[in-house]
TIVEXBA-851497 format. One record per atom (N, C-alpha, C): residue number from 1; residue in one letter; atom name; x, y, z. Coordinates in nm, 3 decimals. Example, Ala and Ser with C-alpha at 12.3 -4.5 7.8 and 13.67 -1.06 7.14 Angstrom:
2
   nr  rest  atom        X        Y        Z
    1     A     N    1.319   -0.569    0.780
    1     A    CA    1.230   -0.450    0.780
    1     A     C    1.320   -0.330    0.780
    2     S     N    1.285   -0.225    0.708
    2     S    CA    1.367   -0.106    0.714
    2     S     C    1.290    0.003    0.787
REM end
This chain:
115
   nr  rest  atom        X        Y        Z
    1     M     N   -1.158   -4.918    0.537
    1     M    CA   -1.064   -4.920    0.449
    1     M     C   -0.957   -5.014    0.510
    2     V     N   -0.883   -5.111    0.446
    2     V    CA   -0.783   -5.196    0.495
    2     V     C   -0.641   -5.131    0.465
    3     V     N   -0.550   -5.126    0.569
    3     V    CA   -0.425   -5.071    0.561
    3     V     C   -0.333   -5.193    0.610
    4     L     N   -0.237   -5.221    0.504
    4     L    CA   -0.148   -5.348    0.536
    4     L     C   -0.023   -5.264    0.575
    5     A     N    0.031   -5.313    0.698
    5     A    CA    0.148   -5.265    0.754
    5     A     C    0.236   -5.364    0.800
    6     D     N    0.358   -5.339    0.850
    6     D    CA    0.463   -5.437    0.899
    6     D     C    0.484   -5.551    0.800
    7     V     N    0.519   -5.525    0.671
    7     V    CA    0.553   -5.626    0.570
    7     V     C    0.677   -5.690    0.619
    8     K     N    0.672   -5.823    0.609
    8     K    CA    0.787   -5.902    0.611
    8     K     C    0.819   -5.991    0.494
    9     G     N    0.923   -6.044    0.467
    9     G    CA    0.954   -6.126    0.358
    9     G     C    1.073   -6.084    0.283
   10     S     N    1.086   -6.154    0.187
   10     S    CA    1.224   -6.126    0.096
   10     S     C    1.199   -5.999    0.010
   11     L     N    1.287   -5.913    0.032
   11     L    CA    1.298   -5.793   -0.039
   11     L     C    1.409   -5.783   -0.162
   12     D     N    1.480   -5.895   -0.172
   12     D    CA    1.587   -5.894   -0.279
   12     D     C    1.540   -5.947   -0.399
   13     G     N    1.418   -5.978   -0.410
   13     G    CA    1.365   -6.043   -0.523
   13     G     C    1.381   -6.195   -0.563
   14     G     N    1.459   -6.258   -0.484
   14     G    CA    1.467   -6.406   -0.510
   14     G     C    1.399   -6.483   -0.400
   15     V     N    1.388   -6.614   -0.441
   15     V    CA    1.323   -6.714   -0.330
   15     V     C    1.424   -6.820   -0.314
   16     E     N    1.442   -6.875   -0.193
   16     E    CA    1.517   -7.002   -0.171
   16     E     C    1.418   -7.117   -0.197
   17     P     N    1.493   -7.225   -0.248
   17     P    CA    1.430   -7.364   -0.273
   17     P     C    1.382   -7.406   -0.134
   18     L     N    1.271   -7.487   -0.154
   18     L    CA    1.208   -7.550   -0.033
   18     L     C    1.267   -7.691   -0.008
   19     Q     N    1.311   -7.729    0.105
   19     Q    CA    1.383   -7.855    0.129
   19     Q     C    1.270   -7.957    0.103
   20     R     N    1.160   -7.955    0.157
   20     R    CA    1.040   -8.041    0.141
   20     R     C    0.911   -7.980    0.084
   21     I     N    0.852   -8.042   -0.011
   21     I    CA    0.732   -8.008   -0.075
   21     I     C    0.634   -8.122   -0.068
   22     G     N    0.548   -8.118    0.041
   22     G    CA    0.447   -8.207    0.067
   22     G     C    0.300   -8.175    0.010
   23     K     N    0.208   -8.254    0.034
   23     K    CA    0.065   -8.219   -0.005
   23     K     C    0.027   -8.082    0.067
   24     A     N    0.058   -8.079    0.198
   24     A    CA    0.009   -7.946    0.263
   24     A     C    0.067   -7.842    0.198
   25     T     N    0.198   -7.841    0.151
   25     T    CA    0.268   -7.713    0.091
   25     T     C    0.178   -7.694   -0.037
   26     V     N    0.152   -7.797   -0.108
   26     V    CA    0.069   -7.770   -0.245
   26     V     C   -0.043   -7.723   -0.219
   27     D     N   -0.131   -7.757   -0.102
   27     D    CA   -0.260   -7.714   -0.079
   27     D     C   -0.255   -7.567   -0.044
   28     V     N   -0.154   -7.535    0.045
   28     V    CA   -0.146   -7.387    0.069
   28     V     C   -0.108   -7.308   -0.051
   29     L     N   -0.013   -7.352   -0.131
   29     L    CA    0.039   -7.262   -0.246
   29     L     C   -0.091   -7.258   -0.341
   30     E     N   -0.173   -7.364   -0.361
   30     E    CA   -0.282   -7.338   -0.444
   30     E     C   -0.388   -7.243   -0.398
   31     V     N   -0.410   -7.249   -0.261
   31     V    CA   -0.509   -7.132   -0.217
   31     V     C   -0.444   -6.991   -0.239
   32     L     N   -0.314   -6.978   -0.212
   32     L    CA   -0.251   -6.842   -0.235
   32     L     C   -0.252   -6.805   -0.386
   33     L     N   -0.232   -6.904   -0.485
   33     L    CA   -0.247   -6.880   -0.612
   33     L     C   -0.377   -6.838   -0.672
   34     G     N   -0.477   -6.903   -0.587
   34     G    CA   -0.617   -6.880   -0.644
   34     G     C   -0.673   -6.720   -0.614
   35     T     N   -0.594   -6.639   -0.570
   35     T    CA   -0.648   -6.521   -0.523
   35     T     C   -0.536   -6.413   -0.563
   36     D     N   -0.575   -6.279   -0.596
   36     D    CA   -0.480   -6.181   -0.619
   36     D     C   -0.498   -6.082   -0.473
   37     E     N   -0.578   -6.112   -0.402
   37     E    CA   -0.582   -6.065   -0.267
   37     E     C   -0.503   -6.132   -0.154
   38     P     N   -0.462   -6.054   -0.055
   38     P    CA   -0.400   -6.136    0.059
   38     P     C   -0.505   -6.224    0.138
   39     C     N   -0.451   -6.320    0.182
   39     C    CA   -0.548   -6.416    0.251
   39     C     C   -0.495   -6.429    0.412
   40     W     N   -0.586   -6.432    0.496
   40     W    CA   -0.552   -6.444    0.644
   40     W     C   -0.530   -6.602    0.675
   41     G     N   -0.463   -6.608    0.777
   41     G    CA   -0.424   -6.769    0.808
   41     G     C   -0.539   -6.842    0.832
   42     L     N   -0.637   -6.808    0.900
   42     L    CA   -0.754   -6.888    0.930
   42     L     C   -0.830   -6.922    0.801
   43     E     N   -0.840   -6.827    0.704
   43     E    CA   -0.903   -6.850    0.577
   43     E     C   -0.833   -6.966    0.489
   44     I     N   -0.681   -6.957    0.503
   44     I    CA   -0.612   -7.063    0.451
   44     I     C   -0.656   -7.192    0.509
   45     I     N   -0.649   -7.197    0.646
   45     I    CA   -0.671   -7.332    0.714
   45     I     C   -0.811   -7.390    0.677
   46     K     N   -0.929   -7.294    0.667
   46     K    CA   -1.051   -7.341    0.620
   46     K     C   -1.052   -7.389    0.476
   47     L     N   -0.989   -7.324    0.394
   47     L    CA   -0.974   -7.352    0.244
   47     L     C   -0.900   -7.485    0.221
   48     T     N   -0.795   -7.508    0.294
   48     T    CA   -0.718   -7.623    0.280
   48     T     C   -0.759   -7.746    0.344
   49     G     N   -0.837   -7.724    0.461
   49     G    CA   -0.894   -7.831    0.551
   49     G     C   -0.763   -7.887    0.626
   50     R     N   -0.657   -7.817    0.640
   50     R    CA   -0.540   -7.855    0.714
   50     R     C   -0.548   -7.782    0.852
   51     P     N   -0.480   -7.858    0.953
   51     P    CA   -0.483   -7.797    1.095
   51     P     C   -0.380   -7.678    1.094
   52     S     N   -0.433   -7.585    1.189
   52     S    CA   -0.343   -7.468    1.223
   52     S     C   -0.199   -7.513    1.250
   53     G     N   -0.170   -7.616    1.308
   53     G    CA   -0.037   -7.664    1.354
   53     G     C    0.049   -7.714    1.232
   54     S     N   -0.009   -7.718    1.115
   54     S    CA    0.053   -7.745    0.981
   54     S     C    0.067   -7.624    0.913
   55     V     N   -0.044   -7.541    0.911
   55     V    CA   -0.050   -7.437    0.808
   55     V     C    0.052   -7.317    0.859
   56     Y     N    0.044   -7.275    0.981
   56     Y    CA    0.112   -7.161    1.032
   56     Y     C    0.265   -7.176    1.026
   57     P     N    0.311   -7.296    1.063
   57     P    CA    0.459   -7.323    1.048
   57     P     C    0.504   -7.328    0.885
   58     L     N    0.401   -7.364    0.812
   58     L    CA    0.434   -7.380    0.666
   58     L     C    0.447   -7.231    0.622
   59     L     N    0.351   -7.156    0.659
   59     L    CA    0.338   -7.008    0.612
   59     L     C    0.470   -6.943    0.651
   60     D     N    0.524   -6.972    0.778
   60     D    CA    0.643   -6.920    0.841
   60     D     C    0.759   -6.948    0.744
   61     R     N    0.774   -7.089    0.717
   61     R    CA    0.872   -7.128    0.617
   61     R     C    0.879   -7.066    0.479
   62     L     N    0.749   -7.058    0.426
   62     L    CA    0.738   -6.993    0.289
   62     L     C    0.788   -6.844    0.299
   63     E     N    0.755   -6.780    0.407
   63     E    CA    0.794   -6.651    0.436
   63     E     C    0.943   -6.644    0.435
   64     R     N    1.008   -6.719    0.526
   64     R    CA    1.150   -6.717    0.532
   64     R     C    1.221   -6.741    0.410
   65     A     N    1.161   -6.814    0.336
   65     A    CA    1.232   -6.863    0.192
   65     A     C    1.197   -6.750    0.087
   66     G     N    1.116   -6.655    0.105
   66     G    CA    1.084   -6.555    0.024
   66     G     C    0.966   -6.568   -0.069
   67     W     N    0.902   -6.676   -0.055
   67     W    CA    0.787   -6.708   -0.133
   67     W     C    0.660   -6.625   -0.106
   68     V     N    0.646   -6.593    0.025
   68     V    CA    0.527   -6.526    0.062
   68     V     C    0.574   -6.402    0.148
   69     T     N    0.501   -6.302    0.148
   69     T    CA    0.503   -6.175    0.246
   69     T     C    0.382   -6.187    0.331
   70     S     N    0.397   -6.112    0.444
   70     S    CA    0.289   -6.120    0.542
   70     S     C    0.290   -5.970    0.598
   71     S     N    0.160   -5.945    0.635
   71     S    CA    0.128   -5.799    0.682
   71     S     C    0.027   -5.804    0.797
   72     W     N    0.013   -5.722    0.882
   72     W    CA   -0.105   -5.700    0.955
   72     W     C   -0.212   -5.635    0.893
   73     D     N   -0.343   -5.684    0.894
   73     D    CA   -0.445   -5.611    0.850
   73     D     C   -0.492   -5.520    0.979
   74     D     N   -0.494   -5.406    0.939
   74     D    CA   -0.529   -5.294    1.039
   74     D     C   -0.657   -5.228    1.003
   75     D     N   -0.760   -5.307    0.973
   75     D    CA   -0.901   -5.254    0.938
   75     D     C   -0.963   -5.209    1.059
   76     A     N   -0.975   -5.079    1.096
   76     A    CA   -1.032   -5.048    1.220
   76     A     C   -1.183   -5.068    1.227
   77     E     N   -1.240   -5.090    1.116
   77     E    CA   -1.393   -5.106    1.095
   77     E     C   -1.436   -5.246    1.130
   78     R     N   -1.331   -5.331    1.130
   78     R    CA   -1.365   -5.476    1.152
   78     R     C   -1.345   -5.507    1.297
   79     R     N   -1.427   -5.588    1.367
   79     R    CA   -1.415   -5.609    1.507
   79     R     C   -1.337   -5.750    1.519
   80     G     N   -1.289   -5.763    1.635
   80     G    CA   -1.204   -5.872    1.670
   80     G     C   -1.058   -5.846    1.656
   81     P     N   -0.973   -5.943    1.675
   81     P    CA   -0.819   -5.938    1.673
   81     P     C   -0.773   -5.904    1.528
   82     R     N   -0.662   -5.843    1.512
   82     R    CA   -0.600   -5.810    1.375
   82     R     C   -0.568   -5.938    1.323
   83     R     N   -0.578   -5.945    1.188
   83     R    CA   -0.547   -6.073    1.114
   83     R     C   -0.412   -6.052    1.055
   84     R     N   -0.330   -6.158    1.032
   84     R    CA   -0.209   -6.170    0.957
   84     R     C   -0.224   -6.203    0.821
   85     M     N   -0.212   -6.124    0.725
   85     M    CA   -0.238   -6.151    0.586
   85     M     C   -0.126   -6.193    0.512
   86     Y     N   -0.143   -6.290    0.427
   86     Y    CA   -0.028   -6.364    0.350
   86     Y     C   -0.064   -6.344    0.210
   87     R     N    0.049   -6.332    0.126
   87     R    CA    0.038   -6.297   -0.019
   87     R     C    0.171   -6.362   -0.088
   88     L     N    0.166   -6.426   -0.205
   88     L    CA    0.266   -6.474   -0.262
   88     L     C    0.355   -6.345   -0.329
   89     T     N    0.488   -6.356   -0.314
   89     T    CA    0.562   -6.262   -0.383
   89     T     C    0.579   -6.287   -0.533
   90     A     N    0.616   -6.210   -0.618
   90     A    CA    0.621   -6.245   -0.779
   90     A     C    0.700   -6.364   -0.805
   91     D     N    0.810   -6.380   -0.732
   91     D    CA    0.897   -6.489   -0.762
   91     D     C    0.846   -6.613   -0.694
   92     G     N    0.772   -6.597   -0.566
   92     G    CA    0.715   -6.711   -0.497
   92     G     C    0.587   -6.764   -0.594
   93     A     N    0.513   -6.671   -0.648
   93     A    CA    0.405   -6.717   -0.732
   93     A     C    0.461   -6.791   -0.858
   94     A     N    0.571   -6.744   -0.924
   94     A    CA    0.628   -6.822   -1.027
   94     A     C    0.667   -6.960   -0.982
   95     E     N    0.745   -6.982   -0.867
   95     E    CA    0.778   -7.097   -0.818
   95     E     C    0.658   -7.180   -0.779
   96     A     N    0.552   -7.114   -0.714
   96     A    CA    0.424   -7.203   -0.682
   96     A     C    0.363   -7.253   -0.783
   97     R     N    0.358   -7.172   -0.913
   97     R    CA    0.291   -7.242   -1.024
   97     R     C    0.359   -7.359   -1.075
   98     R     N    0.507   -7.360   -1.071
   98     R    CA    0.569   -7.482   -1.104
   98     R     C    0.559   -7.606   -0.998
   99     V     N    0.547   -7.573   -0.895
   99     V    CA    0.536   -7.681   -0.787
   99     V     C    0.397   -7.742   -0.796
  100     V     N    0.284   -7.662   -0.811
  100     V    CA    0.164   -7.697   -0.826
  100     V     C    0.129   -7.783   -0.951
  101     A     N    0.204   -7.738   -1.068
  101     A    CA    0.205   -7.812   -1.185
  101     A     C    0.251   -7.957   -1.184
  102     R     N    0.378   -7.958   -1.102
  102     R    CA    0.451   -8.078   -1.082
  102     R     C    0.367   -8.179   -1.010
  103     A     N    0.291   -8.122   -0.914
  103     A    CA    0.219   -8.210   -0.807
  103     A     C    0.086   -8.259   -0.872
  104     A     N    0.046   -8.201   -0.979
  104     A    CA   -0.084   -8.241   -1.048
  104     A     C   -0.070   -8.387   -1.084
  105     P     N   -0.177   -8.456   -1.080
  105     P    CA   -0.162   -8.595   -1.122
  105     P     C   -0.146   -8.608   -1.269
  106     A     N   -0.058   -8.707   -1.311
  106     A    CA   -0.030   -8.724   -1.453
  106     A     C   -0.155   -8.788   -1.524
  107     P     N   -0.172   -8.744   -1.638
  107     P    CA   -0.289   -8.812   -1.700
  107     P     C   -0.266   -8.962   -1.703
  108     R     N   -0.387   -9.036   -1.679
  108     R    CA   -0.382   -9.183   -1.679
  108     R     C   -0.369   -9.229   -1.836
  109     F     N   -0.288   -9.327   -1.836
  109     F    CA   -0.268   -9.394   -1.981
  109     F     C   -0.393   -9.474   -2.018
  110     V     N   -0.451   -9.444   -2.112
  110     V    CA   -0.571   -9.542   -2.145
  110     V     C   -0.534   -9.596   -2.283
  111     P     N   -0.509   -9.729   -2.266
  111     P    CA   -0.471   -9.813   -2.397
  111     P     C   -0.581   -9.798   -2.512
  112     R     N   -0.558   -9.780   -2.627
  112     R    CA   -0.644   -9.796   -2.729
  112     R     C   -0.695   -9.934   -2.763
  113     A     N   -0.801   -9.953   -2.791
  113     A    CA   -0.866  -10.094   -2.819
  113     A     C   -0.776  -10.164   -2.938
  114     A     N   -0.745  -10.281   -2.919
  114     A    CA   -0.668  -10.369   -3.010
  114     A     C   -0.729  -10.355   -3.145
  115     R     N   -0.637  -10.326   -3.260
  115     R    CA   -0.700  -10.333   -3.374
  115     R     C   -0.696  -10.463   -3.459
REM end
């Protein structure tokens, strides 16, 4: 059984706007939007293909802004060190959907054949 404890993040229900939203931010948000379950940091690193030196500071920034909450996975049956689990807040998920939609490539204009 997995027990999530030590929850951090915004509890007042709002999110702060992010100063910069680069491709790495969009990649992390896409991973977090792609699941209803909490993701652990290394899983996010593997799925985005981004280095830990980019992902962990980004997760910290998202958490401080209220977009993400994190908690320790205290699964006693799993071997190895505890994992820090990350999940979008409700407001963070709404903002993340907007960010990802804005970052999606615009449809290419295909001119019609001359008549």
